[in-house]
N, C-alpha and C positions, 0 to 999 in steps of 0.2 A: 533386735538391733535398731538403734536410732538412725533414722535417715538423715544424711548430711543436708544442710541447707543448700549447699552448692549443687546438689543433684536436682533441685527443684526445676530449674530451666530445662534440664534434659527431659524431665517427666512431662512438662508442658509441651515441649517439642514433639515427644512421642505421641501425646494425645492429639496434637494437631495433625500429625501424619496419619494416625488411625482414623480421624474424622475425614480426611481427604480420601483415604483408601475406601472407607465405607461409602462415601459419596460416589466414587467411581464405580464401586461394586453394584450399588443400586441404581446407577445411571441417572442420578439427579443433578448432575453438574455438567455444564458445557463451557469449554474455553474456546472462545471465538477469535480468530485472527482476521482483522480487516486489513487487507494488503493492497497497496497500490503505489505507483510511482508518483513523483511530485505533481501536484495539481490534478490528480485523478478524482478528487472529490471525497477523500476519506472522512474528513471532519464533518462535512455535510451529511454523508451517509450515516455515520454513527449518531449524529444529532437526530436525524430522522428516525433511525431505528429505535433509539431510546424514547423519542416522542410518541411513535406509533404504539409501542408497548404500554407506556404509562397512561396514555389517553385512550387505550383500546376500547374500554367500556363506556367512554363518554362521547368522543367525537371522531375518532379515527375511522377511516373507511377501509376496512380490511376484509372484503368478502371472500378472499381465497385463503385466509388464515383459519384453518379448520377449528382450532380451539375457540376462536371468537365466533365463527359461524354457528358452531354447535352450542353457544352460550355456556361454555365450560370455564371461561377465564374469570377467576374471582377478582384478581387485582395484581398490579405490578408496582413495586416501589424500588427506589435506589437504596443500596445498602453500602456499608463500609467496604471499601475496596480491599482486596487481599494483600496487595503489596503497598505498604505505607511509604516506600521510598520513591514511588512514582507520583507524578503530578495527577491531580484530580481532573478527569476529563471535564472540560469547561462547557458543560451542557447549558447551564443557566446563562452564561455569557453569550453563547451562540443564539439562544432563544431571544435574548434582549436585542441582539443585532438584527435578527430576522423580523422582529415584530415592532420595531421602532417606526417612526413616521416615514423616514427614508431608509428602507431596509438595506442591510449589507450582508454579504456572505460571511459566514464564520471565518475567523482567522485560521490559516493553515497550520499544520502540525510543526512545532518547533522542537519537540522532545517527546519522550515517552509519557503517555497518559493512560489512565485506566478507569473503567466504570464497572460496577457490579450491580446487577439487577436480580431481585427475587421475584419469581413468577409463580403465583399461587393459582391453582386450577383444580377443577373437579376431575376425578379419574373416570375413564370411560371403559376400561377393560383390565383384565389381568387379576391374579389372586389378591393383589394388594388393595383392590377397591373394596374388598370385604373387611379389611382391617381398619381402613380410614376412608372417609368420603373425599378428602382432598389431599393434595400434595404440593410441594414447592420445588421448583427447578431454579438452580442458581446459574445465572449467565454472566460470565466474565468477558468483557470486551477490552482489548488493548490496542492502542493507536501508536504507530511508530512513524517517524519521518521516512518518507519514501527513499530519500537519498541514502539512508543507512543500510537499506535492505540489500543493495547491490554489492556490498562489501563481502558478503558471505562466501562467494566463490574464491576470494583471495586466499582462503585457508588452504586451498589445494595448490597454491603457487609459491615459489621462492622469488627472491628479488629479480633474478635473471629472467624468469618466465614472465613475471609481471611487466618488466621493462619491454620485453618482446611484444607482449599483448598491447601495451600502450603505443609502441611503435607502429603496429598494424593500424591502430585507430588514427594515429597522427598522419599516416600516409594518405588518409582521405583528403582530397583537395581543399574542401571547406574548412575542415579541422586544422589542416596545415597552415592555412592563411590566418586563422584565429590565433594559432600558437606562435606567431612570429616573435613577439617579445620574449617568450619563454625559450625558444630555440636560440636566440641571440645570447641570452645569459648562460644557458646551460652548456652551450658549446665552448664557452670561454673558461669553464671550470676545469681546473687541473684535478683529475680524479685521484692521482697518486700523491698529491700534495697533502700535507698534514691537515687533518680535519678542521674546517673553518665553520663554526656554528652560525655565525652571522651571515656568511655567504649562502649557506644552505637555507637559512630562514628567508632571505631575500628571493632566492630562486623559487622556493616553495610558494611564496606569495604570488609570483608570476604564474606558476602552474595552477594555483587556486583560481586566479582570475581567468585563465584559459578555460577551466571547467565551468565557471559561472557564465562566461561568454558562450560556450557550447550549449549550455542549458537554455540561454536566451534565444539561441538559434534553432531550438527544437530537438536537440539531442538529449537522450535520457540515460544511455549506458555510460555513466560517469563514475569513475573511482579515483581516489577513495572518497566515499560519501561524506565523511566527516570534514573534508576540506570545504565542501559547500555549506554544510550546516554543522559546525563544530560542537555546538552545545557547550558543556562545561569544559571542553578541551581547547577552547579558543586561546591561542597564543602559546600552547604547550609545545615543547620541542618534539614530542612524539608525532606531531603533524608536519615537522619540517623535513620532509623527504619528497622525492619526485623520481620519475623514471629517467634513465639516461638514453641517449640516442645512438643509433648505429654509426652515425658520422663520428661521434665522440669515441666510440670503441675502436673504430678503424684508425682514426687519426692518432690516438694516444696508445694504441696497441695494448688494450686492456683485456685481461681475462676476468670476466665477471665472477667466476667461481673461486678466484684466488686474489682477493684484494690485498693491497699493501696494508700492513698493520698500522692502525691509527690514522689511515688516510680518509679523504672525503668519501671514497667509494665504500670503505668499510663502515663508515658512519651511516651512510644512506642505507646500506643493506641491513645494518643492525636496527635502524629505526623502522624499516619496513617490517622486520620480524617482530619488533616490540608492538607495533600497531596491530599486527595479527593476534599476538598472544595476550595483549593487555586491553585491547578494545574490541576487536571483532569476535574472538573466540568466547569471551565471557558473555557478550551480547547474544551470541547464538545459543550457548548453553543455558542461559538463564531464561530466555524468552521463546525460543523456537522449538523446544523439544516437547512441549506439553499441550499443543493445540489439538482439539478434537474436530473442529470445523473451520472452514476458511472461506472468505469472500475475496476475490481478486477483482479490483476495480480497474477498468481500462478506458482511457479517454481516446477513443479511436478518432473522433471528429477533429480534435485539435491537431492530431498527427496528420490527418489529411489536409487541414488548412496550411500546415507548415511545409508540406511537400514530401516527395519520395524519400529523401534522406531521413526525415523525421520518422516516417512510418517504418522504414526498415530498421532504424535504430531502436524504436519502441519494441518491435517484434523480437529483436535480439536481446534486449534488456529483460523482457518477460521470460524468455527461455532461461536466462541466467537466474532470474528470481525464483522461478518455479523449481529449478533444480536444487534449491537450498532447503526445501521443506521435506519432512518425512510423510510419506503417504502409505496407505495400506489399510486393510480391513481392521476395524477396531473391535475385536472381541474382548471378553472380560480380561484375559491374561494381558493383552496389549494395553488395555486401559489402565491396569494396575501397575505394570512394570515398564512399558515402553509405549506410551500413548502415541497414536498416529492419527493424522487427519483422514476421516473416512467419508466426509461430504464436502464438496467444493463447488462454489458458485462462481462462474465467470460472468461478470456484469459489465456491459458497455454502458458507461455513464452518459448523462446529458441526452437521454431519449426525448426530453421535452424540447430540444433544440432542433428537432426535425419533425416533419408531419407524420401522423400515425401510419400512413401507407409505406413509409420508408423504414420503419422500425424493424421489420423482418430482414431487410437488407443489412441493417446495422448488426444484427445478431450473426448473420452469415459472414459479414466482414470480420467480426470478432473471432468466429470459429476458424476462418481461414488463417488468421494471425496466429492462433494458438494450436494449429493442427498437429505439429510435431510433438510439442510438450504434452498435449492432452492425450495422445495415443499412449504414451508411457504411463501417465497417471491412471488411465482406465485399465491398463494391463495390471497395475498394482492393486486393483480391486476397489478403487475409489469411485463413489457415485458422484457424477458431475452434472451440472446444469449450466447452460448458457442462456443469457437473457439480456434485455435492454431495459435499463431502469432510469428513473429520475428520483433521487432521494427527496428533493424539494422541487416540486413542479413549478416552473417559472413562466409557463405559457399556456394558452388555450388554443385548441385547434378549431378550424372552421373552414368554410368555403368562400371563395370570392370569384367574381366574374372577370375574365380576361378575354377580350375579343369575342364576347358572347359565349365563352366556354367556362364552365365551373372548374376551378382548380383548388386544391387543398392549400391552406395558408395557416400561419401561426400568428397569434396576437400576444404581445408581451411588452417588456420594457428593455431598451438597449442598455449598454454598459453605462451610459450617462443618465439613465432613468427615464428617458423619453419613450412614450408609447409608440410602438411600431407594429405594422402588419406586413408580413413578408412570406414568400415561398423560399425556404432555405436552400433548396436544390435536392438532387437525387443522391442517394448514398450507394456507392458501388458494392457489389457482393464480394469482391476481392480487390486487392490493391492494384490499381492500374500501373502499367510499366512506366519507366522514367520518361519516355517520350511524351506521355500524356501531359505532364506538368509543363512541358515546353509550349504547349498549345493553349492550355487553360489551367485554372486552379479552383480549389474549393473555397467557399466563403461561408461556412456555417457560423451563425451569430454567437456573440457572447451576450447573455441576458442577465439583467439584474434580478434579485429575488422578487417574488410576487408581493403585492400589497395585500396584507391579511387583516381581516376584521377581528380574528381571534387567534390566540397562540395555540389553541387546542387542535390536535390532529393536522399536522402539516400536509399540504397537498403533495401527492406523489404519483409515480407510475411504477407499479409492480412490486412495491416494497412488501405487500402482503404475500405475494408468491415467494419471494425470497425468504421471508420469515417462516412460511410453511415448510419449505424445503429444508431449512436448517434446523427447525425446532419441533415440527409436528410429531415426529417419532418419539420425542422425549416427553411429550405432553399428552400421553394416553393413559 
């Protein structure tokens, strides 16, 4: 029987699925999620990770990456990314910024981007080494805007629940002050009146500004994430909704679960549900069900600089974020039919912004922040590691004399590019109480990128240890 021409795409799709299944079966594919909230350093981390691997046999300093230490790494190259609808991760642009005369940090994530690397290596053990001398591991890395990640828990809420959650956040005194213009506008809205799209759009703009102002003041648990970074949804009515307040409900005698048909309240509820079904759910299904390994980047130092409220909010946001991923042992059946993350690195970023003697404290601070979430993850059988890293090291450590005593210091360039030498201060092993910030505050520096003579092998702290934890068991 002659095969129909129109069956050909199905055959190609089946072939691709078989290839993917075969790759999972022989364990030569890793799908890595690099996760972090806004300004945690995701772009710099991925840039460094790609650079360390590509330059590993030339100039990278990776003594703790076993496949390099054992001289088994043949080479690494960038390959065509698996999803052609995503942006190409701007590695080359990042390297240009980092290696120009006046270096700049790479631009932060504005949308989804992806990079695929092919890692060719010599085998060290197992029956397959007798069939072939070398093998290739495919590594896919996907970068997401941190703002979008915090929307995933909304899938478990209806509009009434979300409004109550937002009300709890708005009851915070600082947030309440920031939200003044939004409160004024939303409390004037007649929820039972016929739906007014222009009024909802205007109030949604005020709510968006409230979220942006919260972010500026150090808050990280901000939803909906697309309000802050809308991407292709900019101006779309699906983003024209907002929570309603307790004052409104009491004054207008509103039952959230029984909105008047065609009213402002019904329109708000419908748009919240559409946002979940048309934006959040597809994002979760398409991107978050297939990860094998994960790195969670946390900027503890900036949270300390901003104060107790920022630290608490970051801790809460991380609990929300980690609850959205699938964790568990990744045996063959799981890899084939329901992939789960089986290795997880928690990395405190900007380890180069403190002296080496304080880096142990930074790891302990990170662990205290993640204590509750980490216990559940470990119970699920996931191998975890906590560390302090600098993806692109921007300082050098040394000693200086102060009143005849030798103290550790950092040398680097400040945010304006001027050379500085300083002692950044001590890092607490856990978050100080709110009274501490009334007496004093933290002032860890913001540093410019280092001046580099060569683009090969970016300077770093512990990127080799991260690579070994994530990939060593796949490169044997």
